[in-house]
DRENMIVO-16995 format. One record per residue: chain; residue in three letters; x, y, z of N, C-alpha, C in turn. Coordinates in nm, 2 decimals, padded with zeros to 4 digits. Example, Ala and Ser with C-alpha at 12.3 -4.5 7.8 and 13.67 -1.06 7.14 Angstrom:
<nodes>
+----+-----+--------+---------+--------+---------+----------+--------+--------+---------+--------+
: ch :  aa : n_east : n_north :   n_up : ca_east : ca_north :  ca_up : c_east : c_north :   c_up :
+----+-----+--------+---------+--------+---------+----------+--------+--------+---------+--------+
:  A : ALA :  01.32 :  -00.57 :  00.78 :   01.23 :   -00.45 :  00.78 :  01.32 :  -00.33 :  00.78 :
:  A : SER :  01.28 :  -00.22 :  00.71 :   01.37 :   -00.11 :  00.71 :  01.29 :   00.00 :  00.79 :
+----+-----+--------+---------+--------+---------+----------+--------+--------+---------+--------+
</nodes>
This chain:
<nodes>
+----+-----+--------+---------+--------+---------+----------+--------+--------+---------+--------+
: ch :  aa : n_east : n_north :   n_up : ca_east : ca_north :  ca_up : c_east : c_north :   c_up :
+----+-----+--------+---------+--------+---------+----------+--------+--------+---------+--------+
:  A : MET :  01.13 :  -11.85 :  07.22 :   01.23 :   -11.76 :  07.17 :  01.34 :  -11.76 :  07.27 :
:  A : ASP :  01.44 :  -11.85 :  07.25 :   01.55 :   -11.87 :  07.34 :  01.66 :  -11.77 :  07.33 :
:  A : ASN :  01.70 :  -11.74 :  07.21 :   01.82 :   -11.66 :  07.19 :  01.79 :  -11.52 :  07.12 :
:  A : LEU :  01.77 :  -11.42 :  07.21 :   01.73 :   -11.29 :  07.15 :  01.85 :  -11.22 :  07.08 :
:  A : THR :  01.97 :  -11.27 :  07.11 :   02.09 :   -11.20 :  07.05 :  02.09 :  -11.21 :  06.90 :
:  A : ILE :  02.02 :  -11.31 :  06.85 :   02.01 :   -11.31 :  06.70 :  01.93 :  -11.20 :  06.64 :
:  A : TYR :  01.84 :  -11.14 :  06.72 :   01.76 :   -11.03 :  06.67 :  01.79 :  -10.89 :  06.73 :
:  A : ILE :  01.86 :  -10.89 :  06.85 :   01.88 :   -10.76 :  06.92 :  02.03 :  -10.74 :  06.94 :
:  A : SER :  02.07 :  -10.62 :  06.92 :   02.20 :   -10.58 :  06.95 :  02.21 :  -10.45 :  07.03 :
:  A : ILE :  02.31 :  -10.43 :  07.11 :   02.34 :   -10.31 :  07.19 :  02.48 :  -10.26 :  07.15 :
:  A : ASP :  02.48 :  -10.15 :  07.08 :   02.60 :   -10.09 :  07.03 :  02.61 :  -09.95 :  07.07 :
:  A : PRO :  02.71 :  -09.90 :  07.15 :   02.71 :   -09.77 :  07.19 :  02.72 :  -09.66 :  07.08 :
:  A : GLU :  02.75 :  -09.71 :  06.96 :   02.76 :   -09.62 :  06.84 :  02.62 :  -09.60 :  06.77 :
:  A : ILE :  02.52 :  -09.68 :  06.81 :   02.39 :   -09.68 :  06.75 :  02.29 :  -09.64 :  06.85 :
:  A : ARG :  02.22 :  -09.54 :  06.82 :   02.11 :   -09.49 :  06.91 :  02.15 :  -09.48 :  07.06 :
:  A : PHE :  02.27 :  -09.43 :  07.08 :   02.33 :   -09.41 :  07.21 :  02.33 :  -09.54 :  07.30 :
:  A : GLY :  02.34 :  -09.65 :  07.23 :   02.35 :   -09.78 :  07.31 :  02.22 :  -09.84 :  07.35 :
:  A : LYS :  02.11 :  -09.78 :  07.29 :   01.98 :   -09.85 :  07.32 :  01.97 :  -09.98 :  07.25 :
:  A : PRO :  01.90 :  -10.08 :  07.31 :   01.88 :   -10.21 :  07.24 :  01.81 :  -10.18 :  07.11 :
:  A : CYS :  01.86 :  -10.24 :  07.00 :   01.80 :   -10.22 :  06.87 :  01.78 :  -10.35 :  06.80 :
:  A : ILE :  01.69 :  -10.35 :  06.70 :   01.69 :   -10.47 :  06.61 :  01.82 :  -10.47 :  06.54 :
:  A : LYS :  01.88 :  -10.59 :  06.54 :   02.01 :   -10.60 :  06.48 :  02.01 :  -10.56 :  06.33 :
:  A : GLY :  02.11 :  -10.48 :  06.29 :   02.12 :   -10.44 :  06.15 :  02.03 :  -10.32 :  06.12 :
:  A : THR :  01.96 :  -10.26 :  06.22 :   01.88 :   -10.15 :  06.20 :  01.91 :  -10.04 :  06.31 :
:  A : ARG :  01.84 :  -09.93 :  06.29 :   01.85 :   -09.83 :  06.40 :  01.72 :  -09.82 :  06.47 :
:  A : ILE :  01.63 :  -09.93 :  06.46 :   01.50 :   -09.93 :  06.53 :  01.52 :  -09.99 :  06.67 :
:  A : ALA :  01.50 :  -09.90 :  06.77 :   01.52 :   -09.94 :  06.90 :  01.40 :  -10.02 :  06.95 :
:  A : ILE :  01.42 :  -10.11 :  07.05 :   01.31 :   -10.19 :  07.11 :  01.21 :  -10.09 :  07.16 :
:  A : THR :  01.25 :  -09.98 :  07.22 :   01.15 :   -09.88 :  07.26 :  01.06 :  -09.83 :  07.15 :
:  A : ASP :  01.11 :  -09.81 :  07.03 :   01.03 :   -09.77 :  06.92 :  00.92 :  -09.87 :  06.89 :
:  A : ILE :  00.95 :  -09.99 :  06.89 :   00.85 :   -10.10 :  06.86 :  00.75 :  -10.10 :  06.97 :
:  A : LEU :  00.79 :  -10.09 :  07.10 :   00.70 :   -10.09 :  07.21 :  00.60 :  -09.97 :  07.21 :
:  A : LEU :  00.66 :  -09.85 :  07.18 :   00.58 :   -09.73 :  07.17 :  00.48 :  -09.74 :  07.05 :
:  A : TRP :  00.52 :  -09.80 :  06.94 :   00.42 :   -09.81 :  06.83 :  00.31 :  -09.91 :  06.87 :
:  A : LEU :  00.34 :  -10.02 :  06.93 :   00.24 :   -10.11 :  06.98 :  00.15 :  -10.04 :  07.08 :
:  A : ALA :  00.21 :  -09.97 :  07.18 :   00.13 :   -09.90 :  07.28 :  00.04 :  -09.79 :  07.22 :
:  A : SER :  00.08 :  -09.73 :  07.11 :  -00.01 :   -09.63 :  07.05 : -00.12 :  -09.69 :  06.97 :
:  A : GLY : -00.12 :  -09.82 :  06.96 :  -00.24 :   -09.89 :  06.89 : -00.20 :  -09.94 :  06.75 :
:  A : MET : -00.08 :  -09.93 :  06.71 :  -00.04 :   -09.98 :  06.58 : -00.05 :  -10.14 :  06.59 :
:  A : SER : -00.09 :  -10.20 :  06.49 :  -00.09 :   -10.35 :  06.48 :  00.04 :  -10.39 :  06.43 :
:  A : ASN :  00.07 :  -10.52 :  06.45 :   00.19 :   -10.58 :  06.39 :  00.20 :  -10.56 :  06.24 :
:  A : GLU :  00.08 :  -10.58 :  06.18 :   00.08 :   -10.56 :  06.03 :  00.11 :  -10.42 :  05.99 :
:  A : GLU :  00.06 :  -10.32 :  06.06 :   00.09 :   -10.18 :  06.03 :  00.24 :  -10.15 :  06.05 :
:  A : ILE :  00.30 :  -10.20 :  06.15 :   00.44 :   -10.18 :  06.17 :  00.52 :  -10.25 :  06.06 :
:  A : LEU :  00.49 :  -10.37 :  06.02 :   00.56 :   -10.44 :  05.92 :  00.53 :  -10.37 :  05.78 :
:  A : ASP :  00.42 :  -10.31 :  05.76 :   00.39 :   -10.24 :  05.63 :  00.48 :  -10.11 :  05.63 :
:  A : ASP :  00.49 :  -10.04 :  05.74 :   00.57 :   -09.92 :  05.75 :  00.72 :  -09.95 :  05.74 :
:  A : TYR :  00.76 :  -10.06 :  05.79 :   00.91 :   -10.10 :  05.80 :  00.92 :  -10.24 :  05.74 :
:  A : PRO :  00.92 :  -10.25 :  05.61 :   00.92 :   -10.38 :  05.54 :  01.04 :  -10.47 :  05.57 :
:  A : PHE :  01.15 :  -10.41 :  05.62 :   01.26 :   -10.49 :  05.65 :  01.25 :  -10.56 :  05.78 :
:  A : LEU :  01.15 :  -10.52 :  05.86 :   01.12 :   -10.59 :  05.99 :  01.04 :  -10.72 :  05.96 :
:  A : GLU :  01.05 :  -10.81 :  06.05 :   00.98 :   -10.93 :  06.05 :  00.90 :  -10.95 :  06.18 :
:  A : GLU :  00.80 :  -11.04 :  06.17 :   00.72 :   -11.07 :  06.29 :  00.81 :  -11.11 :  06.41 :
:  A : ASN :  00.91 :  -11.19 :  06.38 :   01.01 :   -11.23 :  06.49 :  01.07 :  -11.11 :  06.56 :
:  A : HIS :  01.10 :  -11.00 :  06.48 :   01.16 :   -10.89 :  06.54 :  01.06 :  -10.83 :  06.65 :
:  A : ILE :  00.93 :  -10.82 :  06.62 :   00.84 :   -10.77 :  06.71 :  00.82 :  -10.86 :  06.83 :
:  A : ARG :  00.82 :  -10.99 :  06.81 :   00.81 :   -11.08 :  06.92 :  00.94 :  -11.07 :  07.01 :
:  A : ALA :  01.05 :  -11.05 :  06.94 :   01.18 :   -11.04 :  07.02 :  01.18 :  -10.91 :  07.10 :
:  A : ALA :  01.12 :  -10.80 :  07.05 :   01.12 :   -10.68 :  07.13 :  01.03 :  -10.70 :  07.25 :
:  A : LEU :  00.91 :  -10.76 :  07.23 :   00.82 :   -10.78 :  07.34 :  00.89 :  -10.88 :  07.45 :
:  A : HIS :  00.95 :  -10.98 :  07.40 :   01.02 :   -11.07 :  07.49 :  01.13 :  -11.00 :  07.57 :
:  A : PHE :  01.21 :  -10.92 :  07.50 :   01.32 :   -10.85 :  07.56 :  01.26 :  -10.76 :  07.67 :
:  A : ALA :  01.16 :  -10.68 :  07.64 :   01.10 :   -10.59 :  07.74 :  01.04 :  -10.67 :  07.86 :
:  A : ALA :  00.97 :  -10.78 :  07.83 :   00.92 :   -10.86 :  07.94 :  01.03 :  -10.92 :  08.03 :
:  A : ASP :  01.14 :  -10.96 :  07.97 :   01.25 :   -11.01 :  08.04 :  01.32 :  -10.90 :  08.13 :
:  A : ARG :  01.33 :  -10.78 :  08.07 :   01.39 :   -10.67 :  08.15 :  01.30 :  -10.64 :  08.27 :
:  A : GLU :  01.17 :  -10.64 :  08.24 :   01.07 :   -10.60 :  08.35 :  01.08 :  -10.70 :  08.47 :
:  A : SER :  01.12 :  -10.82 :  08.44 :   01.13 :   -10.92 :  08.55 :  01.24 :  -10.89 :  08.65 :
:  A : PHE :  01.34 :  -10.80 :  08.60 :   01.45 :   -10.77 :  08.69 :  01.43 :  -10.64 :  08.77 :
:  A : ILE :  01.32 :  -10.57 :  08.75 :   01.29 :   -10.45 :  08.82 :  01.24 :  -10.48 :  08.96 :
:  A : LYS :  01.30 :  -10.42 :  09.06 :   01.26 :   -10.45 :  09.19 :  01.25 :  -10.31 :  09.26 :
:  A : ILE :  01.15 :  -10.29 :  09.35 :   01.14 :   -10.17 :  09.43 :  01.20 :  -10.21 :  09.57 :
:  A : ILE :  01.30 :  -10.13 :  09.61 :   01.36 :   -10.16 :  09.74 :  01.31 :  -10.04 :  09.83 :
:  A : PRO :  01.23 :  -10.07 :  09.93 :   01.19 :   -09.96 :  10.02 :  01.31 :  -09.91 :  10.10 :
:  A : THR :  01.30 :  -09.78 :  10.13 :   01.41 :   -09.72 :  10.21 :  01.35 :  -09.68 :  10.34 :
:  A : ALA :  01.43 :  -09.65 :  10.44 :   01.38 :   -09.61 :  10.57 :  01.30 :  -09.49 :  10.56 :
:  A : ASN :  01.32 :  -09.40 :  10.47 :   01.25 :   -09.27 :  10.46 :  01.13 :  -09.28 :  10.36 :
:  A : ALA :  01.10 :  -09.40 :  10.32 :   00.99 :   -09.41 :  10.22 :  00.85 :  -09.38 :  10.29 :
:  A : ASP :  00.77 :  -09.31 :  10.21 :   00.64 :   -09.28 :  10.26 :  00.55 :  -09.40 :  10.25 :
:  A : PRO :  00.49 :  -09.45 :  10.36 :   00.41 :   -09.57 :  10.36 :  00.28 :  -09.55 :  10.28 :
:  A : ALA :  00.24 :  -09.42 :  10.27 :   00.11 :   -09.39 :  10.20 :  00.13 :  -09.42 :  10.05 :
:  A : ILE :  00.25 :  -09.42 :  10.00 :   00.27 :   -09.44 :  09.86 :  00.27 :  -09.58 :  09.82 :
:  A : ALA :  00.31 :  -09.67 :  09.91 :   00.31 :   -09.81 :  09.88 :  00.18 :  -09.86 :  09.86 :
+----+-----+--------+---------+--------+---------+----------+--------+--------+---------+--------+
</nodes>
């Protein structure tokens, strides 16, 4: 899945600028929360027939890609017991 932009858009006028499946108001977060709650891909597609399997994969790929950019930068005041 090389080009997520064909499936995902970010528009400040839709869902306060959250990344969404293009042409819908379904945020990437919605799909991730549905999957995390135990819904299967088939259940999501049954509830939202305008979605496709590629949309779910794009949401997962988008989230995984964003996760790779998260870094924890320790500060001088950081509690070493938390690390």
